[in-house]
N, C-alpha and C positions, 0 to 999 in steps of 0.2 A: 218255164216249168215251175210249178209250185209243189213243194213236198209238205204234206200236212201230218202232224204228229200230236197226239194227246198223251200226256204222261201224268202219273201220280206215284209219288214215292219211288222213283226209278233211279235213284242216285247210283246204284250198283251197276247199271247197264246203259244209261242214257249217253254217257260219254262215248262209248264205242258206236252207238247208233248214230250219233251226230257226226262223229269223225268219218263214218262210212259214207255219209252224204257229202261232206266237205271234200272228200277225196274222189268224187266222181269224175270221170273223163268229161262229162258235160258239166260245165261250170256256170252256165247261165241259168241260175235257179234262185228261188227263195225258199227258205225252210221256216215254216210257221209252226211253232211249238206252243201248244196250250198247256200250261201247268194247271192241272185239274185238282187244285186244292192240296198240293203236296205239303207234308210236314217235315220232310227231310231236306237235303241239300240239292235236290234235282234242279231247281231253278238257278241256284248259284253255279252249278256245273255248266248248264247251257249258257248262262250269261258270260261265264268265264272264257268262252271261245272268242268273244269280242269280234265277231265277224258280221259285217253289215248285211249279209244275206240272211242272217238269222233274225226272225221276228218272234220274240218271246212274249207271250201274253200270260200274265199271272192271274189266276182266279182264286179267290179266297175259299169258295165252296166247291164241293165235288158234285159233278153231274155224270150221267151215263155217257158212254163213248159216243153214241149217236148225236147227242147234243153238242159235244165238243167238235166232232167232225163237221157237222153243219156250220158251226161257228167258224171253223178254219176255212171251209169252202167259201163262206161269205167274205172272209178277209183276203182270199187268194187273188193274185193278179196275173197268173200265168195262163198261157194257152192250154196247157195240160196240167192235171193234178195227179200226183202220185201219193199213195198211202205209205205210211211208215209207222211202225210201232217202236216204242222206246226201249224195247229189249231185243230187237232184231238188228241185222246188219245187211247192207247192200254190197254186192260185188261191184267193183269199180265202174263197169260199163252198163249198169242197170238202166239208169235214166237215159243215156244216149241211145241204147237199143230200143227201149220202149217208145221214146219220142220218135225215132226213125220209123218204127213200125206204124205208128199212128199217122205219120205224114205220108207214108207209102200207100196206105189204104184208107182213103177218106170215108169208107163205109163203116169202119170200126168206131165204136163209141168208147169201149172199155176193154183193156187187155190186162192179162196177168203175165206170169212167167214161172219157170220152175223155181222150187225152193227146197233147200236142203235143211233138215232138222238137226240141231246140235244142242248139247247140254251146256250148262254153265261151266262145266269142267273142260269144255272144248272138244268133247267127243262127238263125232258124227254118228247119227242114228239111222237116217234114211231120207228119202225124198217124199215130199207131199204129193199126192195124186193131183194132177192138174189137167183139165181138159184143154186141148190145143186149139180146137176150132169150135165155132159157134154150135154146130150140131151136137158135138160131144158134151159141151158144157150144159146145154139145155135139154139133154136127152131124157132126163128123169126129174123134172122140176119139182114134183111133189115128194121126192125122196131127198133131193138136195143137189146143189151145184158144186162140182169139183173145181172150185175157183177161189183159192185162198185169199182172204181179204187183204193181208199185208202186201200182197203182190200187185194190187190194183194200180193201174195208171190209165187215166182216161181224159177225155176232153172236158174242160171246165164247164162248158155249156151242158154236158150230160149230167154232171154232178149237181148243177144248179136246177136243172129241170127234174131231177130225180133225188130229192133229199131223203136222208135217213129218217125213219120213224123215231122221233125223240121220246115216244112213250114207252119204248121197250129197252130193256137193259142188256139183253143177250141176243145173239143171232141176228144182229142188225144188218149184216151183209146178206145173209140168206133171205131175209125178209125183203130187202131192197131188190134183190135179183128176182124174187118171185113176183114183185109188183111191176118190174120193168122189162123182163126178158123178152116179152112179145113185141115190144117196140124198140128194142136195142140190138146192137150187133156186137158180139163178144168174141174174143180171141186171145191168143197168148204168144209170147216169144218162146220159141222152142229151145230154151237154154236156162240153166240154173243161174239166177241173178240175185237171189235173196237167201240169207241164212236166217232160219226161223228158230228162235230159242224155245225149247220145250224140255224141261227136266223130267216131267212125268205128266200123265193124264190126271186131271182133277175131276173126280166124280161129280162133285156139286156143279161145276161148270158144264160138264157134259149133259147132265140130266136137265138142268135149267135151260140150257140152249135148246135141247130137243123139245121141251115143253113150250118154250117161247115160239119156236118155229111151227109147232103143231097149232098154236093159236093163230099164227099167220096163215097157215094152210086153211084152217076152218073159215076165217074171214074171207079168204080168197074164194073158197068153194061157194060160200053163200053169195058173194058178189057176182061170180061168173057162172053159177049153177053147175059147176063141175064137181058136184058133191061126191059121186062115187069114186072117181080117181083120187080125189083129195082124201077120202076115208081110207083108201088103200095105202096112200102115202103115210097117213097118220098111224096106221097099223104097223107099217114098217118101222117107224120110229119107236113105237111101244116095244116091239120085239128087240130092237137094238138097245133100248134103254135097259131092258131086263138082262141082256147079255153084258152090258157095261157094269151093272150092279154086281152080277155074279162074278165077273172076272176080277174086278177091283177088290171085292170083298174077300177073295181067296188069295190075294197077294200076287196076282199075275199082271200087274200094271205094265211092266216093260213088254211082256208078251203081247198084250193088247195094243200097246203103242206101235210095236213092230208090224203087227198085222194091218195097221192102217197106213203103212208107209210102203214106198217102193224101194228096191235096192239102190244103193248109191252108184251113180255113173262113175266109171273109172277116172274120167278126166277131172272130177271134182276134188279128189283128195289133194293134189298139189295146189290147186287154186285155194282150197280151204286153209292149207298150212300157211300160205302167204298172207291171206286175209287175217287169220288168227294172230299171226305174229305182229301185224301192224295194229290191229284194232282191239285186241283183248288185253292190252296192258292196263294196269290200274290208272285211273284218271284223277288228277288233282283238281282243285277248285278253279284253276286257271283254264281248265278245259283241255289241257295237254296231257299226253300219256306220260306216266312215270316209267321207271325201268320195267321192261317186259319180263314177267315171271311165268308166262304161260308155257 
């Protein structure tokens, strides 16, 4: 298993992210971390773990996420590749359960999992909507795919055959799914296996992501001659962008965030308390947690 991560100025969060990978029940993995031009201590924190399974690549310049993920895929040596962001955390059995699912069903190319949203203060907010089976994930391709990018785990061959578009800086995951969903088989483990950090919705990212995906839709429509359904999808995104602007500008950020999430499953709270206690302690430059103050 290869876990790929790109980070930039992530000193406040990358220690917990890396620890969550090192504490997986599946221990046969490599963690490839691309330092995407950080100016803080991110690289020193990752190097401080001093674990031979971690491969740290330091880049002096900053590139978009798609470029760094393609770079990490090229470096990977595992049968499967799992995505990981430098501000998120895995539950202990994430990698083992996703690897088992891929081995059980050779038809699957790429799978996700459930993800709970938390704030930097450790508060649980809700669960991300995730399609469980292929038909649900691809039901409305021109509106979007309910398939959160940080939860992805798939066959290395699929990632190499379906690279990210390095010319776009946002919505690289939705663009890739749009280009590949007709010749890929998608699914998900029906369990929360990832904690996704989100303090608030950022309007600039929301709007830029929608505009980028609309560009992907238009290119797809021209290439496939599916212009009318693509235009319907673009109209949907225009309407949602207007709602985003109106909601955030009136100070209802948390309300909009909650509307995008599902209620938290009862079983998640005790699991989250345990994960938080272990992983959200301050990290020193040796890569080890200090006294837990969470």
